[in-house]
DSSP file (Angstrom, degrees, kcal/mol; ACC not computed):
  #  RESIDUE AA STRUCTURE BP1 BP2  ACC     N-H-->O    O-->H-N    N-H-->O    O-->H-N    TCO  KAPPA ALPHA  PHI   PSI    X-CA   Y-CA   Z-CA
    1    1 A M              0   0    0      0, 0.0    84,-3.7     0, 0.0     2,-0.3   0.000 360.0 360.0 360.0 134.5   -5.4  -20.6   50.5
    2    2 A N  E     -A   84   0A   0     82,-0.3     2,-0.4    83,-0.1    82,-0.2  -0.689 360.0-161.6 -90.3 143.3   -6.1  -20.5   46.7
    3    3 A V  E     -A   83   0A   0     80,-2.7    80,-2.1    -2,-0.3     2,-0.3  -0.948  27.6-108.5-120.4 147.1   -4.2  -18.2   44.3
    4    4 A E  E     +A   82   0A   0     -2,-0.4    78,-0.3    78,-0.2     3,-0.1  -0.571  37.8 171.4 -73.1 130.5   -5.3  -17.3   40.9
    5    5 A V  E     -     0   0A   0     76,-2.9    18,-2.2     1,-0.3    19,-0.4   0.522  55.4 -36.6-118.1 -10.9   -3.2  -19.0   38.3
    6    6 A G  E     -AB  81  22A   0     75,-1.3    75,-3.4    16,-0.3     2,-0.4  -0.990  50.1-105.0 172.8-176.8   -5.0  -18.2   35.0
    7    7 A K  E     -AB  80  21A   0     14,-1.7    14,-2.5    -2,-0.3     2,-0.9  -1.000  25.6-123.9-139.0 136.8   -8.1  -17.7   33.0
    8    8 A I  E     + B   0  20A   0     71,-2.8    70,-3.6    -2,-0.4    12,-0.2  -0.726  34.5 174.5 -78.3 109.5   -9.9  -19.9   30.5
    9    9 A V  E     -     0   0A   0     10,-2.5     2,-0.3    -2,-0.9    -1,-0.2   0.724  55.9 -24.2 -94.3 -22.7  -10.0  -17.5   27.5
   10   10 A N  E     - B   0  19A   0      9,-1.1     9,-3.1    66,-0.0    -1,-0.3  -0.985  61.0 -99.1-172.1 170.2  -11.5  -19.9   24.9
   11   11 A T  E     - B   0  18A   0     -2,-0.3     2,-0.4     7,-0.3     7,-0.3  -0.586  28.0-149.7 -94.3 166.4  -12.0  -23.4   23.7
   12   12 A H  E   > - B   0  17A   0      5,-2.6     5,-0.7    -2,-0.2     3,-0.4  -0.938  56.5 -29.3-141.7 115.4   -9.8  -25.0   21.0
   13   13 A G  T   5S-     0   0    0     -2,-0.4     3,-0.2     1,-0.2    -1,-0.1  -0.261  85.9 -73.5  73.3-165.3  -11.1  -27.7   18.7
   14   14 A I  T   5S+     0   0    0      1,-0.1    56,-1.7    55,-0.1    57,-0.3   0.374 109.4  82.4-112.6   3.3  -13.9  -30.1   19.6
   15   15 A K  T   5S-     0   0    0     -3,-0.4    -1,-0.1    54,-0.3    54,-0.1   0.141 111.2 -91.8-100.8  20.8  -12.1  -32.4   22.0
   16   16 A G  T   5S+     0   0    0      1,-0.3    48,-0.4    -3,-0.2     2,-0.2   0.574  74.2 148.0  88.4   9.5  -12.3  -30.3   25.2
   17   17 A E  E   < -B   12   0A   0     -5,-0.7    -5,-2.6    46,-0.1     2,-0.3  -0.574  27.3-162.8 -79.3 142.1   -9.1  -28.4   24.9
   18   18 A V  E     -BC  11  62A   0     44,-2.8    44,-2.3    -7,-0.3     2,-0.5  -0.907  18.7-124.8-125.3 153.7   -9.0  -24.9   26.3
   19   19 A K  E     -BC  10  61A   0     -9,-3.1   -10,-2.5    -2,-0.3    -9,-1.1  -0.853  28.1-161.3 -96.5 128.0   -6.7  -21.9   25.9
   20   20 A I  E     -BC   8  60A   0     40,-3.3    40,-2.3    -2,-0.5     2,-0.7  -0.940  13.2-151.1-115.3 127.5   -5.4  -20.5   29.2
   21   21 A Q  E     -B    7   0A   0    -14,-2.5   -14,-1.7    -2,-0.5     2,-0.2  -0.877  31.3-128.9 -90.9 118.3   -4.0  -17.1   29.7
   22   22 A S  E     +B    6   0A   0     -2,-0.7   -16,-0.3   -16,-0.2   100,-0.2  -0.457  34.3 173.5 -73.0 136.1   -1.5  -17.5   32.6
   23   23 A H        +     0   0    0    -18,-2.2     2,-0.3    -2,-0.2   -17,-0.2  -0.110  62.2  78.4-119.7  29.1   -1.6  -15.2   35.6
   24   24 A S  S    S-     0   0    0    -19,-0.4     3,-0.3    75,-0.1     2,-0.2  -0.834  70.5-124.1-139.5 166.5    1.0  -17.3   37.3
   25   25 A D  S    S+     0   0    0     -2,-0.3     5,-0.2     1,-0.2    -2,-0.1  -0.597  89.7  34.6 -99.4 168.7    4.6  -18.2   37.8
   26   26 A F    >>  +     0   0    0     -2,-0.2     4,-2.8     1,-0.1     3,-1.8   0.830  63.2 158.9  55.9  38.4    6.0  -21.7   37.6
   27   27 A T  H 3>  +     0   0    0      1,-0.3     4,-1.8    -3,-0.3    -1,-0.1   0.776  66.8  69.5 -64.1 -24.4    3.5  -22.7   34.8
   28   28 A D  H 34 S+     0   0    0      1,-0.2    -1,-0.3     2,-0.2    -2,-0.1   0.745 114.7  27.8 -64.4 -20.1    5.9  -25.5   33.9
   29   29 A I  H X4 S+     0   0    0     -3,-1.8     3,-1.3     2,-0.1    -2,-0.2   0.804 118.8  54.6-101.6 -47.5    4.9  -27.1   37.2
   30   30 A R  H 3< S+     0   0    0     -4,-2.8    -3,-0.2     1,-0.3    -2,-0.2   0.821 112.0  41.5 -60.5 -36.6    1.4  -25.8   37.7
   31   31 A F  T 3< S+     0   0    0     -4,-1.8    -1,-0.3    -5,-0.2    -3,-0.1   0.210  85.3 123.0-101.8  15.3   -0.1  -26.9   34.4
   32   32 A Q  S X  S-     0   0    0     -3,-1.3     3,-2.3     1,-0.1    18,-0.3  -0.437  76.9 -81.0 -77.3 152.1    1.5  -30.3   34.2
   33   33 A P  T 3  S+     0   0    0      0, 0.0    18,-0.2     0, 0.0    -1,-0.1  -0.219 118.7  27.9 -51.0 135.1   -0.7  -33.5   33.9
   34   34 A G  T 3  S+     0   0    0     16,-3.0    17,-0.1     1,-0.4     2,-0.1   0.108  87.6 127.9  96.9 -20.2   -2.0  -34.6   37.3
   35   35 A E    <   -     0   0    0     -3,-2.3    15,-2.7    -6,-0.1     2,-0.5  -0.411  55.8-131.9 -68.5 145.9   -2.0  -31.1   38.8
   36   36 A V  E     +D   49   0A   0     13,-0.2    48,-0.4    -3,-0.1     2,-0.3  -0.890  26.4 178.7-106.3 124.8   -5.3  -30.0   40.3
   37   37 A L  E     -D   48   0A   0     11,-3.0    11,-3.5    -2,-0.5     2,-0.3  -0.796  14.1-144.9-114.4 161.0   -6.8  -26.6   39.5
   38   38 A Q  E     +DE  47  82A   0     44,-2.7    44,-2.8    -2,-0.3     2,-0.3  -0.937  18.7 169.9-125.9 152.2  -10.1  -25.2   40.7
   39   39 A T  E     -D   46   0A   0      7,-1.8     7,-3.1    -2,-0.3     2,-0.4  -0.964  37.9-101.6-149.0 163.8  -12.8  -22.9   39.2
   40   40 A E  E     +D   45   0A   0     40,-0.4     2,-0.4    -2,-0.3     5,-0.2  -0.757  37.1 177.9 -90.1 133.2  -16.2  -21.8   40.1
   41   41 A D  E >   -D   44   0A   0      3,-3.1     3,-1.4    -2,-0.4    35,-0.1  -0.958  70.0 -18.4-137.8 116.8  -19.1  -23.6   38.3
   42   42 A K  T 3  S-     0   0    0     -2,-0.4     3,-0.1     1,-0.3    -1,-0.1   0.885 129.8 -47.7  54.3  43.2  -22.7  -22.8   39.1
   43   43 A G  T 3  S+     0   0    0      1,-0.2     2,-0.3     0, 0.0    -1,-0.3   0.425 122.3  86.1  85.2  -1.1  -21.8  -21.1   42.4
   44   44 A K  E <  S-D   41   0A   0     -3,-1.4    -3,-3.1    -5,-0.0     2,-0.3  -0.954  79.1-107.3-132.7 155.2  -19.5  -23.8   43.8
   45   45 A M  E     -D   40   0A   0     -2,-0.3     2,-0.3    -5,-0.2    -5,-0.2  -0.613  36.5-171.5 -79.7 132.8  -15.8  -24.6   43.4
   46   46 A I  E     -D   39   0A   0     -7,-3.1    -7,-1.8    -2,-0.3     2,-0.4  -0.894  19.8-121.9-121.3 155.0  -15.0  -27.6   41.3
   47   47 A E  E     -D   38   0A   0     -2,-0.3     2,-0.5    -9,-0.2    -9,-0.2  -0.786  18.5-164.5 -97.7 139.6  -11.7  -29.4   40.8
   48   48 A L  E     -D   37   0A   0    -11,-3.5   -11,-3.0    -2,-0.4     2,-0.6  -0.990   8.5-152.3-122.0 121.1  -10.1  -29.8   37.3
   49   49 A V  E     -D   36   0A   0     -2,-0.5    16,-2.8    16,-0.4   -13,-0.2  -0.843  24.1-120.5 -96.8 122.5   -7.3  -32.4   37.0
   50   50 A V  E     +F   64   0A   0    -15,-2.7   -16,-3.0    -2,-0.6    14,-0.3  -0.417  32.9 175.5 -65.4 126.6   -4.9  -31.5   34.1
   51   51 A K  E     +     0   0A   0     12,-3.5     2,-0.3     1,-0.4    13,-0.2   0.795  67.1   3.0 -98.2 -40.7   -4.8  -34.3   31.5
   52   52 A S  E     -F   63   0A   0     11,-1.4    11,-1.7   -20,-0.1    -1,-0.4  -0.990  59.2-166.8-147.4 155.5   -2.5  -32.6   29.0
   53   53 A H  E     +F   62   0A   0     -2,-0.3     2,-0.3     9,-0.2     9,-0.2  -0.998  16.5 151.1-143.9 135.6   -0.6  -29.4   28.6
   54   54 A R  E     -F   61   0A   0      7,-1.7     7,-3.8    -2,-0.3     2,-0.5  -0.961  37.5-119.4-152.6 164.8    1.1  -27.7   25.6
   55   55 A I  E     +F   60   0A   0     -2,-0.3     2,-0.4     5,-0.2     5,-0.2  -0.931  29.8 174.6-112.0 133.9    2.0  -24.1   24.6
   56   56 A H  E >   -F   59   0A   0      3,-2.6     3,-1.8    -2,-0.5    -2,-0.0  -0.963  68.6 -18.7-141.8 119.3    0.5  -22.7   21.4
   57   57 A K  T 3  S-     0   0    0     -2,-0.4     3,-0.1     1,-0.3    -1,-0.1   0.875 126.8 -50.9  51.6  44.3    1.0  -19.1   20.3
   58   58 A G  T 3  S+     0   0    0      1,-0.2     2,-0.3   -37,-0.0    -1,-0.3   0.444 118.4 104.5  79.3  -0.1    1.9  -17.9   23.8
   59   59 A L  E <  S- F   0  56A   0     -3,-1.8    -3,-2.6   -38,-0.1     2,-0.5  -0.828  73.3-117.6-112.0 153.8   -1.1  -19.5   25.5
   60   60 A H  E     -CF  20  55A   0    -40,-2.3   -40,-3.3    -2,-0.3     2,-0.6  -0.787  25.0-153.0 -88.6 127.2   -1.2  -22.6   27.6
   61   61 A M  E     +CF  19  54A   0     -7,-3.8    -7,-1.7    -2,-0.5     2,-0.3  -0.907  22.4 176.4-105.4 117.8   -3.4  -25.3   26.0
   62   62 A L  E     -CF  18  53A   0    -44,-2.3   -44,-2.8    -2,-0.6     2,-0.3  -0.894  22.0-164.8-123.6 149.5   -4.9  -27.7   28.6
   63   63 A T  E     - F   0  52A   0    -11,-1.7   -12,-3.5    -2,-0.3   -11,-1.4  -0.941  18.2-145.3-121.5 155.1   -7.3  -30.6   28.7
   64   64 A F  E >   - F   0  50A   0      3,-0.5     3,-2.0   -48,-0.4   -14,-0.2  -0.914  25.8 -97.8-121.8 146.1   -8.9  -31.9   31.9
   65   65 A E  T 3  S+     0   0    0    -16,-2.8   -16,-0.4    -2,-0.4     3,-0.1  -0.375 110.5  17.6 -59.9 132.8   -9.8  -35.4   33.0
   66   66 A G  T 3  S+     0   0    0      1,-0.1     2,-0.6    -2,-0.1    -1,-0.3   0.384 101.0  98.4  86.1  -3.9  -13.5  -36.1   32.4
   67   67 A Y    <   +     0   0    0     -3,-2.0    -3,-0.5     1,-0.1    -1,-0.1  -0.845  41.0 156.3-116.4  91.7  -13.9  -33.2   29.9
   68   68 A N        +     0   0    0     -2,-0.6     2,-0.3    -5,-0.1    -1,-0.1   0.486  54.7  30.8-104.5  -4.7  -13.6  -34.9   26.6
   69   69 A N  S >> S-     0   0    0    -53,-0.2     3,-1.3   -54,-0.1     4,-0.9  -0.971  84.1-100.2-149.0 168.4  -15.5  -32.6   24.2
   70   70 A I  H 3> S+     0   0    0    -56,-1.7     4,-2.6    -2,-0.3     3,-0.4   0.815 116.8  60.6 -57.2 -34.9  -16.3  -28.9   23.6
   71   71 A N  H 34 S+     0   0    0    -57,-0.3     4,-0.3     1,-0.2    -1,-0.3   0.806 102.0  53.4 -66.1 -28.7  -19.8  -29.3   25.1
   72   72 A D  H <4 S+     0   0    0     -3,-1.3    -1,-0.2     1,-0.1    -2,-0.2   0.817 123.2  24.6 -72.0 -30.9  -18.3  -30.4   28.5
   73   73 A I  H >< S+     0   0    0     -4,-0.9     3,-2.4    -3,-0.4     4,-0.2   0.639  93.4  90.3-113.6 -19.7  -16.0  -27.4   28.9
   74   74 A E  G >< S+     0   0    0     -4,-2.6     3,-1.9     1,-0.3    -3,-0.1   0.813  81.3  63.2 -56.3 -35.4  -17.4  -24.5   26.8
   75   75 A H  G 3  S+     0   0    0     -4,-0.3    -1,-0.3     1,-0.3    -2,-0.1   0.629  95.5  62.3 -67.1 -11.0  -19.5  -23.1   29.7
   76   76 A L  G X  S+     0   0    0     -3,-2.4     3,-2.2     2,-0.1   -68,-0.3   0.435  72.3 127.6 -92.9   0.7  -16.3  -22.5   31.7
   77   77 A K  T <  S+     0   0    0     -3,-1.9   -68,-0.2     1,-0.3     3,-0.1  -0.346  75.2  21.5 -57.5 132.6  -15.0  -20.0   29.1
   78   78 A G  T 3  S+     0   0    0    -70,-3.6    -1,-0.3     1,-0.3     2,-0.2   0.338  95.0 131.9  90.2  -6.8  -14.0  -16.7   30.9
   79   79 A H    <   -     0   0    0     -3,-2.2   -71,-2.8   -71,-0.2    -1,-0.3  -0.515  57.0-120.3 -82.7 147.3  -13.6  -18.4   34.3
   80   80 A Q  E     -A    7   0A   0    -73,-0.2   -40,-0.4    -2,-0.2     2,-0.4  -0.553  21.1-139.7 -80.5 148.2  -10.6  -17.9   36.5
   81   81 A L  E     -A    6   0A   0    -75,-3.4   -76,-2.9    -2,-0.2   -75,-1.3  -0.910  19.8-170.9-110.3 140.3   -8.5  -20.9   37.5
   82   82 A Y  E     -AE   4  38A   0    -44,-2.8   -44,-2.7    -2,-0.4     2,-0.3  -0.863   7.5-167.6-126.9 159.5   -7.1  -21.3   41.0
   83   83 A Q  E     -A    3   0A   0    -80,-2.1   -80,-2.7    -2,-0.3   -46,-0.1  -0.990  38.1 -89.0-144.8 151.1   -4.6  -23.5   42.8
   84   84 A E  E >   -A    2   0A   0    -48,-0.4     3,-1.7    -2,-0.3   -82,-0.3  -0.325  32.8-132.6 -57.5 135.7   -3.7  -24.2   46.4
   85   85 A R  G >  S+     0   0    0    -84,-3.7     3,-3.3     1,-0.3    -1,-0.2   0.771  98.9  78.0 -63.4 -25.7   -1.0  -21.8   47.6
   86   86 A N  G >  S+     0   0    0      1,-0.3     3,-1.4   -85,-0.2    -1,-0.3   0.698  79.4  71.8 -62.2 -14.1    0.9  -24.7   49.1
   87   87 A H  G <  S+     0   0    0     -3,-1.7    -1,-0.3     1,-0.3    -2,-0.2   0.696  85.2  69.6 -66.9 -17.0    2.0  -25.5   45.5
   88   88 A E  G <   +     0   0    0     -3,-3.3    -1,-0.3     1,-0.2    -2,-0.2   0.281  62.5 105.4 -86.3  13.5    4.1  -22.4   46.0
   89   89 A A    <   +     0   0    0     -3,-1.4     2,-0.3     2,-0.1    -1,-0.2  -0.004  50.7 135.0 -79.8  33.3    6.4  -24.1   48.4
   90   90 A I        -     0   0    0     -3,-0.1     2,-0.4    -2,-0.1    -3,-0.0  -0.658  68.0-106.5 -83.2 136.9    8.9  -24.2   45.6
   91   91 A E        -     0   0    0     -2,-0.3     2,-0.3     1,-0.0    -1,-0.1  -0.502  40.0-151.0 -66.2 120.2   12.4  -23.2   46.5
   92   92 A L        -     0   0    0     -2,-0.4     2,-0.1     4,-0.1     3,-0.1  -0.721   3.6-134.9 -96.7 143.7   13.0  -19.8   45.1
   93   93 A D    >   -     0   0    0     -2,-0.3     3,-1.6     1,-0.2    -1,-0.0  -0.414  47.2 -71.8 -81.4 168.1   16.4  -18.4   44.0
   94   94 A E  T 3  S+     0   0    0      1,-0.3    -1,-0.2    -2,-0.1     3,-0.1  -0.383 124.3  20.8 -58.6 139.9   17.5  -14.9   45.0
   95   95 A H  T 3  S+     0   0    0      1,-0.3     2,-0.4    54,-0.1    -1,-0.3   0.667  97.9 118.3  68.3  20.8   15.5  -12.3   43.1
   96   96 A E    <   +     0   0    0     -3,-1.6     2,-0.3     2,-0.0    -1,-0.3  -0.952  39.2 176.0-112.6 139.3   12.7  -14.8   42.3
   97   97 A Y        -     0   0    0     -2,-0.4     2,-0.3    -3,-0.1    -4,-0.0  -0.958  33.9-106.3-139.3 154.4    9.2  -14.0   43.6
   98   98 A Y    >>  -     0   0    0     -2,-0.3     4,-1.4     1,-0.1     3,-1.2  -0.604  29.6-126.8 -75.7 142.1    5.7  -15.5   43.4
   99   99 A Y  H 3> S+     0   0    0      1,-0.3     4,-2.9    -2,-0.3     3,-0.5   0.906 111.3  59.1 -54.4 -41.8    3.4  -13.5   41.2
  100  100 A S  H 34 S+     0   0    0      1,-0.2    -1,-0.3     2,-0.2   -76,-0.0   0.745 105.1  49.9 -64.0 -22.3    0.9  -13.3   44.1
  101  101 A D  H <4 S+     0   0    0     -3,-1.2    -1,-0.2     1,-0.1    -2,-0.2   0.795 114.8  43.0 -82.3 -29.8    3.6  -11.6   46.2
  102  102 A I  H >< S+     0   0    0     -4,-1.4     3,-2.3    -3,-0.5    15,-0.3   0.888  93.1  87.8 -82.9 -42.5    4.4   -9.0   43.5
  103  103 A I  T 3< S+     0   0    0     -4,-2.9    15,-0.2     1,-0.3     3,-0.1  -0.400  95.8  25.2 -63.1 128.1    0.8   -8.2   42.4
  104  104 A G  T 3  S+     0   0    0     13,-2.7    -1,-0.3     1,-0.4    14,-0.1   0.184  90.3 129.2 101.4 -14.8   -0.5   -5.4   44.7
  105  105 A C    <   -     0   0    0     -3,-2.3    12,-2.4    12,-0.1     2,-0.4  -0.423  60.8-119.8 -70.4 148.6    2.9   -4.0   45.6
  106  106 A T  E     -Gh 116 155B   0     48,-2.6    50,-2.7    10,-0.2     2,-0.4  -0.768  23.2-143.2 -90.3 133.6    3.4   -0.2   45.1
  107  107 A V  E     -Gh 115 156B   0      8,-3.5     7,-3.4    -2,-0.4     8,-1.1  -0.825  16.4-165.6-100.6 133.7    6.2    0.7   42.7
  108  108 A F  E     -Gh 113 157B   0     48,-3.2    50,-3.0    -2,-0.4     2,-0.9  -0.937  23.6-149.3-120.8 140.6    8.4    3.8   43.4
  109  109 A D  E >  S-Gh 112 158B   0      3,-3.0     3,-1.9    -2,-0.4     2,-0.6  -0.889  84.5 -53.1 -99.1  95.2   10.7    5.8   41.2
  110  110 A G  T 3  S-     0   0    0     -2,-0.9    48,-0.1    48,-0.8    -2,-0.1  -0.633 123.9 -20.4  68.3-116.4   13.0    6.7   44.1
  111  111 A E  T 3  S+     0   0    0     -2,-0.6    -1,-0.3    -3,-0.1    46,-0.0   0.539 118.9  98.2 -96.6 -10.0   10.6    8.2   46.6
  112  112 A R  E <  S-G  109   0B   0     -3,-1.9    -3,-3.0     1,-0.0     2,-0.2  -0.697  72.1-133.2 -88.7 118.9    7.8    9.0   44.1
  113  113 A P  E     -G  108   0B   0      0, 0.0    -5,-0.3     0, 0.0     3,-0.1  -0.482  22.8-179.2 -69.7 137.0    5.0    6.4   43.9
  114  114 A I  E     -     0   0B   0     -7,-3.4    20,-0.5     1,-0.4    21,-0.3   0.761  50.7 -81.7-103.3 -37.1    4.2    5.4   40.3
  115  115 A G  E     -G  107   0B   0     -8,-1.1    -8,-3.5    18,-0.2    -1,-0.4  -0.968  49.7 -61.5 159.0-170.0    1.3    2.9   41.0
  116  116 A R  E     -GI 106 132B   0     16,-2.2    16,-2.9    -2,-0.3     2,-0.5  -0.829  44.6-109.9-110.1 146.8    0.5   -0.7   41.9
  117  117 A V  E     + I   0 131B   0    -12,-2.4   -13,-2.7   -15,-0.3    14,-0.2  -0.635  40.9 168.4 -72.1 122.0    1.4   -3.9   40.1
  118  118 A T  E     +     0   0B   0     12,-3.0     2,-0.3    -2,-0.5    -1,-0.2   0.616  59.8   6.1-109.6 -19.5   -1.9   -5.2   38.7
  119  119 A E  E     - I   0 130B   0     11,-1.0    11,-2.9   -17,-0.1     2,-0.4  -0.987  57.2-143.5-160.8 158.2   -0.8   -7.9   36.4
  120  120 A I  E     - I   0 129B   0     -2,-0.3     2,-0.4     9,-0.2     9,-0.2  -0.999  12.5-159.7-133.4 132.3    2.3   -9.8   35.2
  121  121 A F  E     - I   0 128B   0      7,-2.8     7,-2.3    -2,-0.4     2,-0.5  -0.893  14.4-137.0-109.3 140.0    3.1  -11.0   31.6
  122  122 A E  E     + I   0 127B   0     -2,-0.4     5,-0.2     5,-0.2  -100,-0.1  -0.844  26.1 171.1 -89.2 127.3    5.5  -13.7   30.7
  123  123 A T        -     0   0    0      3,-0.9     2,-0.7    -2,-0.5     4,-0.1   0.488  47.0-116.2-113.0  -6.2    7.5  -12.6   27.6
  124  124 A G  S    S+     0   0    0      1,-0.1     3,-0.1     2,-0.1    -2,-0.0  -0.497 109.0  53.1 102.6 -62.9   10.1  -15.4   27.5
  125  125 A A  S    S-     0   0    0     -2,-0.7     2,-0.3     1,-0.3    -1,-0.1   0.937 128.4 -23.7 -72.0 -47.2   13.1  -13.2   28.1
  126  126 A N  S    S-     0   0    0     16,-0.0    -3,-0.9    -5,-0.0    -1,-0.3  -0.972  71.9 -92.8-156.7 163.1   11.8  -11.6   31.3
  127  127 A D  E     -I  122   0B   0     14,-0.4    14,-3.1    -2,-0.3     2,-0.4  -0.488  31.9-144.8 -77.6 155.1    8.5  -10.9   33.0
  128  128 A V  E     -IJ 121 140B   0     -7,-2.3    -7,-2.8    12,-0.2     2,-0.5  -0.993   8.6-147.0-123.0 127.7    6.8   -7.5   32.5
  129  129 A W  E     -IJ 120 139B   0     10,-3.4    10,-3.0    -2,-0.4     2,-0.7  -0.816   7.2-141.8 -96.7 129.5    4.8   -5.9   35.3
  130  130 A V  E     -IJ 119 138B   0    -11,-2.9   -12,-3.0    -2,-0.5   -11,-1.0  -0.822  20.7-166.0 -88.5 118.3    1.7   -3.9   34.5
  131  131 A V  E     -IJ 117 137B   0      6,-3.3     6,-2.9    -2,-0.7     2,-0.6  -0.935   2.7-159.4-113.0 120.2    1.8   -0.9   36.9
  132  132 A Q  E     +IJ 116 136B   0    -16,-2.9   -16,-2.2    -2,-0.5     4,-0.2  -0.879  36.6 120.9-105.4 118.8   -1.4    1.1   37.3
  133  133 A G  S    S-     0   0    0      2,-2.3   -18,-0.2    -2,-0.6   -19,-0.1  -0.289  90.0 -34.4-137.0-133.9   -1.2    4.6   38.6
  134  134 A E  S    S+     0   0    0    -20,-0.5     2,-0.3    -2,-0.1   -19,-0.1   0.873 141.3  17.8 -61.5 -34.9   -2.3    7.9   37.0
  135  135 A K  S    S-     0   0    0    -21,-0.3    -2,-2.3    -4,-0.1     2,-0.5  -0.839  92.6-106.1-124.9 166.0   -1.1    6.1   33.8
  136  136 A E  E     -J  132   0B   0     -2,-0.3     2,-0.4    -4,-0.2    -4,-0.2  -0.834  38.2-170.6 -93.6 133.2   -0.5    2.5   33.0
  137  137 A H  E     -J  131   0B   0     -6,-2.9    -6,-3.3    -2,-0.5     2,-0.6  -0.947  19.5-143.0-124.2 144.8    3.2    1.6   32.8
  138  138 A L  E     -J  130   0B   0     26,-0.4    -8,-0.2    -2,-0.4    -2,-0.0  -0.937  22.0-170.2-106.9 114.2    4.9   -1.6   31.6
  139  139 A I  E     -J  129   0B   0    -10,-3.0   -10,-3.4    -2,-0.6     2,-0.2  -0.911  15.7-138.2-110.9 117.0    7.9   -2.3   33.7
  140  140 A P  E     -J  128   0B   0      0, 0.0     2,-1.8     0, 0.0     6,-0.3  -0.542  18.0-127.1 -72.9 137.1   10.4   -5.1   32.7
  141  141 A Y        +     0   0    0    -14,-3.1   -14,-0.4    -2,-0.2     2,-0.3  -0.617  62.7 130.7 -84.9  83.3   11.6   -7.2   35.6
  142  142 A I    >>  -     0   0    0     -2,-1.8     4,-2.6   -16,-0.1     3,-1.5  -0.946  69.4-114.8-133.2 154.3   15.3   -6.8   34.8
  143  143 A A  T 34 S+     0   0    0     -2,-0.3    -1,-0.1     1,-0.3    -2,-0.0   0.798 112.3  62.0 -61.0 -31.1   18.2   -5.9   37.1
  144  144 A D  T 34 S+     0   0    0      1,-0.1    -1,-0.3    14,-0.0     3,-0.1   0.757 119.8  24.6 -66.8 -22.6   18.8   -2.6   35.3
  145  145 A V  T <4 S+     0   0    0     -3,-1.5    14,-2.8     1,-0.2     2,-0.7   0.839 112.8  62.0-107.3 -54.2   15.3   -1.4   36.2
  146  146 A V  E  <  +K  158   0B   0     -4,-2.6    12,-0.2    -6,-0.3    -1,-0.2  -0.688  55.1 167.5 -85.2 112.2   14.1   -3.1   39.3
  147  147 A K  E     +     0   0B   0     10,-2.2     2,-0.3    -2,-0.7    11,-0.2   0.796  61.2  13.8 -96.4 -33.4   16.5   -2.2   42.1
  148  148 A E  E     -K  157   0B   0      9,-1.9     9,-2.7     2,-0.0     2,-0.5  -0.984  52.2-168.9-150.8 133.8   14.7   -3.4   45.3
  149  149 A V  E     -K  156   0B   0     -2,-0.3     2,-0.6     7,-0.2     7,-0.2  -0.983   6.1-178.2-123.7 118.0   11.8   -5.6   46.1
  150  150 A D  E  >> +K  155   0B   0      5,-3.1     5,-2.2    -2,-0.5     4,-0.8  -0.858   3.5 179.0-118.1  93.9   10.5   -5.6   49.7
  151  151 A I  T  45S+     0   0    0     -2,-0.6     3,-0.5     1,-0.2    -1,-0.2   0.880  80.5  57.0 -63.1 -39.7    7.6   -8.1   49.9
  152  152 A E  T  45S+     0   0    0      1,-0.2    -1,-0.2     2,-0.1    -2,-0.0   0.912 116.1  34.9 -58.3 -44.8    7.1   -7.4   53.6
  153  153 A S  T  45S-     0   0    0      2,-0.2    -1,-0.2    -3,-0.1    -2,-0.2   0.481 106.2-127.0 -88.6  -3.8    6.5   -3.6   53.0
  154  154 A R  T  <5 +     0   0    0     -4,-0.8   -48,-2.6    -3,-0.5     2,-0.4   0.902  66.2 134.7  58.7  42.7    4.8   -4.3   49.6
  155  155 A K  E   < -hK 106 150B   0     -5,-2.2    -5,-3.1   -50,-0.2     2,-0.4  -0.978  37.9-172.6-132.0 134.5    7.2   -1.8   48.1
  156  156 A I  E     -hK 107 149B   0    -50,-2.7   -48,-3.2    -2,-0.4     2,-0.5  -0.995   9.8-156.2-126.8 131.2    9.3   -2.0   44.9
  157  157 A I  E     -hK 108 148B   0     -9,-2.7   -10,-2.2    -2,-0.4    -9,-1.9  -0.921  16.3-178.2-109.9 130.3   11.9    0.6   43.9
  158  158 A I  E     -hK 109 146B   0    -50,-3.0   -48,-0.8    -2,-0.5   -12,-0.2  -0.860  28.0-149.1-122.5 158.8   12.9    1.0   40.3
  159  159 A T        -     0   0    0    -14,-2.8   -50,-0.1    -2,-0.3    -2,-0.0  -0.921  34.5-140.9-120.5 100.7   15.3    3.1   38.3
  160  160 A P        -     0   0    0      0, 0.0     2,-0.1     0, 0.0     3,-0.1  -0.312   7.2-125.1 -69.7 142.5   13.5    3.7   35.0
  161  161 A M    >   -     0   0    0      1,-0.2     3,-2.2     2,-0.0     4,-0.4  -0.419  52.4 -71.5 -72.8 160.1   15.4    3.6   31.7
  162  162 A E  T 3  S+     0   0    0      1,-0.3    -1,-0.2     2,-0.1     0, 0.0  -0.318 122.3  10.8 -56.8 129.7   14.9    6.7   29.5
  163  163 A G  T >  S+     0   0    0     -3,-0.1     3,-0.5     1,-0.0    -1,-0.3   0.331  92.9 115.2  86.1  -7.5   11.4    6.7   28.1
  164  164 A L  T <  S+     0   0    0     -3,-2.2   -26,-0.4     1,-0.2    -2,-0.1   0.887  82.1  38.2 -65.0 -39.7   10.1    3.9   30.3
  165  165 A L  T 3  S-     0   0    0     -4,-0.4    -1,-0.2   -28,-0.1    -3,-0.1   0.458  97.9-139.9 -93.0  -0.8    7.6    6.0   32.1
  166  166 A N    <         0   0    0     -3,-0.5    -2,-0.1     1,-0.1    -4,-0.0   0.887 360.0 360.0  47.1  53.7    6.6    8.1   29.0
  167  167 A E              0   0    0      0, 0.0    -1,-0.1     0, 0.0    -3,-0.0   0.434 360.0 360.0-110.0 360.0    6.4   11.4   30.9
C-alpha cells in the first residue's frame, strides 16, 4: 500500500532539483539517496529514485536519478509523492505515530468532537496537527495538550491550553 509522503511544490535552479513539502514522518529516512518514491505522470505511476536530499528554508530539496535539468522535472510540479507503506516498518517509541495513522482521526475535547486531523506540519520542536471542524484549529502534539491517542478507534483526546481553540 502506498502512503502520501509529500508534494512537489516547485523547481529550484536548472539542474533538476525540486522543492518538496513533506506530508510525512521520518523524512530523515524517506528522502535519503536511494529511496524510491512514486508519482503519477501522464496517467501512470512512475518511480523516482532519490539522488540527493537537503533541507532549505523548511522544505526538502531533492534531485532524482535520471532527472538532470529543469526541463526533465518541471512537468511534475504540483504532483503528490508516494512511498510503499512497508517503509513504515520502523520501530516506533511510545507516543510516536505514523502520520498516516493520525490523519483522519477525530479529535475530542473531553466528550465534545472538535474535528478531524487533515494535515500535519513539522515545526522542529513538535508536530502541529491541523484539525478541521466547524473551524480550523492548530493543535500542537505535546503531552500537555494531547492526552490520549487511540489509533484503533480513530480517536484523539486533548485538553486544550487556554486560547488554543479560539472560542
